[in-house]
N, C-alpha and C positions, 0 to 999 in steps of 0.2 A: 779628626774623629776616628776612633779605632773600631775594629770589627768585633767587639765584645757583646754584641747584642744577643740576648738569650742565654748568656753564660750564668747569670744568677739563678735562673730556673734549674739549669743543669746541676750547679753546685748544691742547691737546696735538695734536689732529688737524691743526689749521691750521699749527702750528709744524713738525710732522713733515712735512707736505707741502711746506712752504717749504724745509726742509732736504734732503729726499730728492731733489728734482728736480735740483739741482746735483750731488749725490753720484752719482746714477744716470747723469747725463750724463758726468761724469768717468770713471766706471767703464767706460762704453761706449766712450769715446775710448781708454782704455788697452787695452782688449780689442781694439779695431780695430787699434791700432798693433802689438800683439803678433801678431795674426793675419796682418797684412801682412808682418811680419818673418819669420814661419815660412814663409809662402808664397814670399817672396823667397829664402829659404835653400833651399827645395825646388826652386825654378826654377833656381837657380844649380847645384845638384848635378846635376839632370837634364840641364842644358845641357852641363856639363863631361863627363858620361858620354857623351852623344850625340856631342860633339866628339871625344872620345878614340876612340870606336868608328867614326865615319863621317866625320871631318874637320870643318872649321869651318862647313860649310853649315847643318846643322840646329840650331845653337845658338840663333839668333834665333827660329826657328819654335818651338822647344821652350819658350823663355821666354814667347813670345806666348800660348801656351796657358794659362799660369798668370796672367800679368800683361800685358795687351795694351799698356799704355803705359809699360813699363819700358825703361830703357836697358841695353844689353848690350855688354860689352867682352870680347873673346876674346884671350888672349895664349898663344902657344905657344913653348916653349923646348926645342929649337932650331927645330923645325917641326912643324906639326900632323899630318903624315903619317908622320913618322919614328918607328920603334919606340923606346920608352923616353923619349920626349919628355914633358914636363910641360905639360898643358893647364890653364890657369887661366881661369875665367869669372867676371866681376864683373857682378852685376846691381844696378842702382840704381833705386829706385822712390820716389816722393814720395806721401805720404798726408796728407790734411788732417784734423787732429784738433782739435776745438774751434776755436780761432781761430789756430792755428799750422799751418805745414806742416812735417812731419817727413820728412827724407830718410833712407831706409833703404838701406844698401848691404851686400850679402853677396858673399863670394868663395869659390869652391870650386875644388879642383884634382883632376885625375885624371892618371894616367900612361897613355900609349898602350901598348897591349899589345905585347910584343916580337914576337908572331906576326901582328900586324896587317899588312894589305896583301897 
């Protein structure tokens, strides 16, 4: 009889640790990407609403509260101050996940209230 008693448990623990570290890292990266995606969507929605209510000025400041280094593009059709106009805000943000950079872009629209101004 050999003295291998308890070796299977040790081997299982070592293999589990070796496999769990990459899995946990991948799960963390996926959660980070989805969190930034949700934040980008919220920032775009808040900026579109602020632009529809107060003009194009507060859009960038609104997004900066959520994502300080995001890119913001505001498009108004026909104009940001005219009632019934459609305001579209596009927020683009890059997040580094694992060894890749993922670009997340969200676009939200609002209509300027007809009683605005």
